[in-house]
N, C-alpha and C positions, 0 to 999 in steps of 0.2 A: 529354543534358542539358548546358547550357552552364555556364560558370563561376559565374554569378549563382545559378542554380538549385541547383547543388551546394553553394555557400557557405551558402545559406539553409537547406538540409536539414541540413548539418553543424552550423550554429549551433543549430537547433531540437533536434537530438539531444543536443548537448553541454549545452544549458540544461536539458533534461528530465533528463539524467543527473545534473547538479549538484543540481537541486531534489530528485530522488528519493533518490539515494544520500547527498547532503550533509545531508539532513534526519535520517538515521538516528542519527548520533552526538549531534545536538542533542536529539532526542526521548529518547534513552537518558539523557542528562544531566538533562533536565527531569524525567523520571520518577523518577530516583534522588533528585534534590534535593527534589522534592515529597513523595516517600515519606519521606525523612528528616525533613522539616518536620512531616508528619502524625504520625510516630512519635517525635517529640521527640528527634531525633539530627541529626548534622551532615550526613551524606551524603558524597559524594566531595569532598574538599577538600585532598588532599595532593599529588597529581601536579602538577608544574609544569615550566615551561621557563625556564631562566635565573632562577629564583627567583620567577617570575610564575605564580600559581596560577590566575587567571581563574575563581575560584569552583568549581574542580574540573572544568571543561569538558574539560581535556586528558585526563582519565581515560578518557573514551569513546574517544578516538583511540588511547590506549595499549592499551586492551583489544582494539581492532581489529588493531593490530600484533601483539599477543600471539597472537591466533587464527591469524594468517597463519603464524607461525613455530612454532606448537605442534605436537607430534608427532601425526600422523594415525593414531590407533589404531583398529584394526578387529578385533572379537572373532572367534575361530576358528569359533564356532558359526554365523556368517553364511554361508549357502550361496549365496544370490543376490547375488553381489558387484556385478554390473552394475546391478541395480535399486537396491541399497543406495547406490551412487554417484550414480545419476541422479536420485534422489528430491529431494535439496535443490536441484539445478539446476532442476528443474521448478518448484519453489515460488518460487525467486528470479526465474527468467525470466518467469513469469506475473505476478508482482507488478510487475516493471519494465515489462513490455509494457502493463499496464493504464494506466500513467502516460503512455504515449506518445501517447494521443489527447486529452489535456487541452489545450485551446487556451491558448497563452501570451499571445496578443494577437489583435487583430482581423486579418483577412486583409490581407496586404501587397500593394498594387497598385503595380507598376512598369511604366509604359507601358501596354500592353494586356494584360499578364499578371498573374494573381492567384496569390499563394502562400498556402497555408494554414499558419498559424503553429502547427504541432503537430510533435511528434517524428516521427510517421508521418502524412504528409499525405493522408489519405483520409477518406471521409464516413461510415464505419460507426458512429462515435461511441459511443453508449451500448451498442450491441450488442457491440462489441469489448470493452468493459469487462466486461459480464456474462459473455461467453464465457470470458475468461481468469480472472476471479474464480472462476468455477465450476470451471475446469480445474485451478487450483492445489491443490484438495483431493486430486487424484490423487497429487500428490507426497507429501502427508502420509500417505495410505493406503498407497502403495507403500513409503515409508520405514518405517512401522510394521510392515508385513508382512515386508519383507526383513530386518528387524533380528533375526528369530528370538527375539523377547523378548515375553512375554505382556503386559507393561505397555505396550510400544510398540504392539503390535497393538490393545490396548484403546484407546489414545489415537487411533490411526488410525480405528477404528470410530466412536468418539465424534465425530471431525471429520466423517466422512461423514454421520452422523445430524444433526449441527448444520447442515451446508450444506443438506440436504434440507429441514430445518425452516424455515430463515430465508430461503432464496433465493426461495421462493414469495411470502413477504410483501414482500421487496425488489422482486420483479417487479411485484407488484400496485401498490405505491406508485409505481413508475415509470410505469405505464400512465396514471395520472391526470395526471402531469406532461407526458407525451408528448402527451396530448390537448390540453392547454393550448398547448404550444409548436408542435405540428403538424409536428415534425421529430425525427429521431433524431440529427442532426448537432449536436454540442456547441457549435460556433461559432454556429449559428443560434439555439440556446437562449440563449446569452449576449447576442447582439444583441437578442433579444426583451426581455430583462430591462433593456436600456438605455432602454426607454420609461418613461413616467410614468403613474400612475393619478391622475385628478383634478388633474393638473398638478403634483403635488408628491410623491406617494408612488411610490417605485421599484417597477417591476413585477417584483419578485423572486419566485422560486418559493415562498419561505416565506410570502410575502404572499398569493399566489394559491392555493397548496395547502399550508396549514400542517400538516394531518394527514399528508399524504404526506411532508413534510419530517421530521417527528418519527419516522415509521415507518422512513424510509430511514436516518436517523442511528442509530437503535437497531439495525437489521439490519446496518449497516456495522460496528458494534462486534462483532456476532456473526461476521461474515464474516472479520474480522481476528483472531479469537480473543482479544479483549481482555476483561478483567473487566467484568461478571460472567459473560461467555460464554467463559471460558477452560477449558472442560471437555475440550478436545482435549489440553491439557497436564496439567491437574489435578495440579500439583506437590505439593499437600498430601496427595494420596491415592494417586496412581499413579506415584510416583518422579519421572518427568519427561516422561511421555507419549511421543509418537511419536518424539522425538529422544533418548531415553534412551541409546542406544548410539552416538551421534554425538559426534565431537570435532573439534578443530582447525577447518579451513575448511569441512568438511562441515556441522558445527554452525553455523559462521559464516554460511553461506548461508541456513540456516533462520532464524537470528536476524535478519540484515539483511533478508531477504525479508519477514519479518513487519513490520518497521518501514517498509519501502518500500511495502508494501500499505496500512499505516496512512496514509502520506503520500498515496498515490494516492486512497484513499477520502476523505480530507479535501479534496483538490483537487477531487474530483468533487462533494462536497457543496457546496463554494463555487460550483462551476460551475453546478450545477443549481438551487440555492436562494438563493444570496447574491450574484448578479450577476456572478460570474466576474471578469474583468478590468475590468468596468465600474466607474466611480466615480460615485456619485450627484452 
């Protein structure tokens, strides 16, 4: 690879990293502020830099720093220490890798060479996303089992049951959209949506396959364990679910991985059904 190729690959990886990881503290802040508004309370509003509070936004970054320097406590009852350690890594890595096939822009043509503007420049597209979205549940199951805690194990089993239940519906919703686009490559799908129907309606996926769009959005909530599909954690009934025994950055990887998965799912929804990087 020459200097130009390496530079483009590095830029794509860095941009994907910034979009995926950078969205986590923003999403946490939005969730806390919206929850505070709904529950008639202020939410995060104290943490500041130089007296500037920025509406409590800095609280999310302070929490991330706290997790990095917090004591990494591991109960003595845990026997499978290797699996206990690797479980959050699996969840985070799978969440991040799903984001790497999201097209950031149209293919870049320099001379007679074409560069795919993705973190990982290959054509597996939607198959890559489905593979790693399904693989991430193994991290949850392993973490729940290796914790030697009945509540953690119950949370891991719930996660497995949820994935089996909703991935079938997600796959069926994608089949219809793949028939329309005629390709599994996400870049081809976005370019297809750049066309117009009747000369003025964007050929977005939600216009062509509205039922598939609704099903995919609902199953994306289930895949990322968000309410009302948060039975894998079940904080109100099983202590804390699969991550009950985790602390410090091990818990942080579970936590950030969940929000990166949310960001990746949102990016895929936009890519498949709302025109991707196309502007009407």
